[in-house]
C-alpha positions in Angstrom: 7.1 -2.6 12.6 10.4 -4.1 10.9 10.5 -7.9 11.8 14.4 -8.7 10.9 16.7 -4.9 10.7 19.0 -5.3 7.1 21.5 -3.2 7.5 22.4 -0.6 5.0 25.5 -2.3 4.0 23.6 -5.7 3.4 20.4 -4.2 1.4 22.2 -4.2 -2.1 22.8 -8.1 -1.3 19.4 -8.9 0.1 17.7 -7.2 -2.8 19.6 -8.9 -5.3 18.9 -12.2 -3.7 14.8 -10.9 -3.8 15.5 -10.0 -7.4 17.1 -13.5 -8.2 13.9 -15.7 -6.6 11.4 -13.7 -9.1 10.0 -15.8 -12.2 12.5 -14.9 -15.3 9.7 -13.1 -16.9 6.5 -11.6 -16.1 5.4 -8.4 -14.3 6.9 -9.9 -10.7 10.3 -9.1 -12.2 9.6 -5.6 -13.4 7.4 -4.6 -10.5 10.6 -5.4 -8.2 12.9 -3.5 -10.4 11.1 -0.6 -9.8 10.7 -0.8 -6.2 14.6 -1.4 -6.3 15.7 1.0 -8.4 13.9 3.6 -5.8 16.5 3.5 -3.9 17.6 6.8 -5.6 14.4 8.2 -4.5 15.0 8.2 -0.6 16.5 12.2 -0.5 13.5 13.5 -2.0 12.2 16.7 -0.5 9.4 15.2 2.1 6.9 18.1 1.8 7.0 18.1 -1.9 6.0 14.3 -1.7 3.0 15.1 0.6 1.9 17.5 -1.6 1.8 14.3 -4.4 0.0 11.9 -2.0 -2.8 14.7 -1.4 -2.9 15.3 -5.1 -3.6 11.8 -5.7 -6.4 11.3 -2.7 -7.6 14.2 -5.1 -7.6 12.6 -8.1 -9.6 10.0 -6.1 -12.4 12.2 -5.2 -11.4 11.4 -1.3 -12.1 14.9 -0.2 -8.4 15.7 1.7 -8.7 17.7 5.3 -5.9 19.0 6.8 -6.5 17.1 10.2 -4.8 14.7 12.1 -6.4 10.9 11.8 -6.3 10.8 15.6 -8.9 13.4 15.7 -11.6 10.7 14.4 -10.2 8.5 11.3 -8.0 8.4 8.4 -10.9 7.8 6.1 -14.6 8.8 8.0 -16.1 7.2 4.5 -16.5 10.8 3.0 -13.1 12.4 3.6 -9.2 11.6 4.2 -7.5 13.6 6.8 -4.3 14.4 5.4 -2.1 15.0 8.3 0.2 12.1 7.8 3.2 11.2 6.5 2.6 11.2 2.5 3.5 6.9 2.4 0.1 6.8 5.0 -1.7 8.8 2.3 -0.9 7.5 -0.6 -1.9 3.6 1.7 -5.0 5.2 2.1 -6.0 5.6 -1.2 -4.7 1.9 -2.1 -7.3 0.8 0.4 -10.1 3.1 -1.2 -9.9 1.1 -4.6 -9.5 -1.9 -3.1 -12.5 -1.7 -0.7 -15.8 -3.2 -1.8 -18.8 -0.6 -2.2 -20.3 -0.8 0.4 -17.4 -0.3 2.6 -16.2 2.3 0.8 -19.0 4.0 2.5 -17.7 3.4 6.2 -14.8 4.6 8.6 -11.5 2.7 7.8 -13.2 1.0 5.0 -15.0 -1.4 7.6 -11.7 -3.0 8.2 -11.6 -2.2 12.0 -9.7 0.8 13.6 -5.9 1.5 11.7 -3.4 2.1 13.6 -3.6 6.0 13.5 -7.6 5.9 14.0 -8.5 8.0 17.1 -12.2 6.9 17.4 -11.4 2.9 18.0 -14.9 1.9 19.1 -16.5 3.4 16.4 -14.2 1.7 14.1 -14.5 -1.6 15.4 -17.8 -1.4 15.4 -17.7 -0.4 11.7 -15.8 -3.8 10.7 -17.6 -5.9 7.7 -14.6 -8.3 7.3 -13.0 -11.7 9.0 -9.3 -11.3 9.9 -8.5 -13.6 7.2 -10.0 -10.8 4.4 -8.4 -8.0 6.0 -5.0 -9.6 6.2 -5.2 -10.4 2.8 -6.5 -6.8 2.0 -4.1 -5.3 3.8 -1.2 -7.1 1.8 -2.6 -6.0 -1.5 -3.4 -2.8 0.0 0.5 -2.6 1.2 2.0 -3.3 -2.2 -0.8 -1.5 -4.8 0.5 1.6 -2.1 4.1 1.3 -2.7 3.4 0.5 -6.6 1.7 4.7 -6.0 4.3 5.6 -4.4 6.7 4.3 -7.0 4.9 5.8 -9.7 5.0 9.1 -8.2 8.9 9.1 -8.3 8.9 8.4 -4.3 11.1 5.3 -2.5 8.8 3.0 -2.5 11.7 0.7 -1.4 11.2 2.1 2.4 7.6 1.2 3.0 8.8 -2.2 0.9 11.3 -3.0 3.7 9.4 -1.3 6.7 6.3 -3.6 5.9 8.4 -7.1 5.7 8.3 -7.6 2.2 12.0 -8.3 2.2 11.7 -10.7 5.1 13.1 -14.0 3.8 14.7 -12.9 0.9 15.8 -15.1 -1.6 13.2 -18.4 -0.4 10.5 -18.9 -3.0 7.6 -18.5 -0.6 8.9 -15.1 -0.4 8.6 -14.4 -4.2 5.9 -16.5 -4.2 3.8 -14.5 -2.0 4.8 -11.3 -4.0 3.8 -12.8 -7.1 0.2 -14.0 -5.9 -0.4 -10.6 -4.6 0.4 -8.8 -7.5 -1.7 -11.4 -9.4 -4.9 -10.4 -6.9 -4.3 -6.9 -8.1 -4.3 -7.4 -11.2 -7.4 -9.4 -11.1 -8.8 -7.1 -9.5 -8.2 -4.3 -12.2 -6.4 -2.3 -10.4 -2.7 -2.8 -11.9 -2.0 -3.3 -15.7 -0.3 -6.3 -17.3 3.2 -4.3 -16.4 2.6 -4.3 -12.8 1.6 -0.4 -12.9 -1.2 1.2 -10.8 -4.4 2.1 -12.4 -7.3 4.9 -11.6 -9.6 2.4 -10.8 -12.1 1.0 -8.3 -13.2 -2.5 -7.1 -16.5 -2.9 -8.2 -16.9 -6.6 -6.4 -18.9 -7.0 -3.3 -17.6 -8.8 -0.3 -18.3 -12.5 -0.2 
């Protein structure tokens, strides 16, 4: 849910403020430039983007099955259900990369029930992380998913806005949060020095 709606007429100025608040050098400015440029992709065919997202799940060995997540889970520990929007599927890939090896085999990655989960009680029983760790991983999955959308030529700018990355655009704290999240993804080896996503998985256990 978007915390503060940004009128289309104000979006360009908001993006400019965001860009100016980022460090002059380093990956953050490069990454944001790519996100910003994805405005040009907002009219891409939804069915094509969905096929690309399914192909990405296959590339990670996630075993896509054509069912709705509400049947059980988006990710059940073995397979990912694909009757979701392309951006949602790409977000699931990001969670797969970010989950610790032990949690990768759990429903909803051991984070507790997601917004599309049908078997909520089972997902909550499988939760293995506390609130703060879950929120941190959600933030990282949000940005990593957006980076994958950009890599696929999809309009990641939409998720960037919907997931409130533009909230407080221009403020040092907002820019700092973006930079810190990107750095955490780099520290896990999931994005390269230019901020592009890698076909890699987290190998470290939960603390």
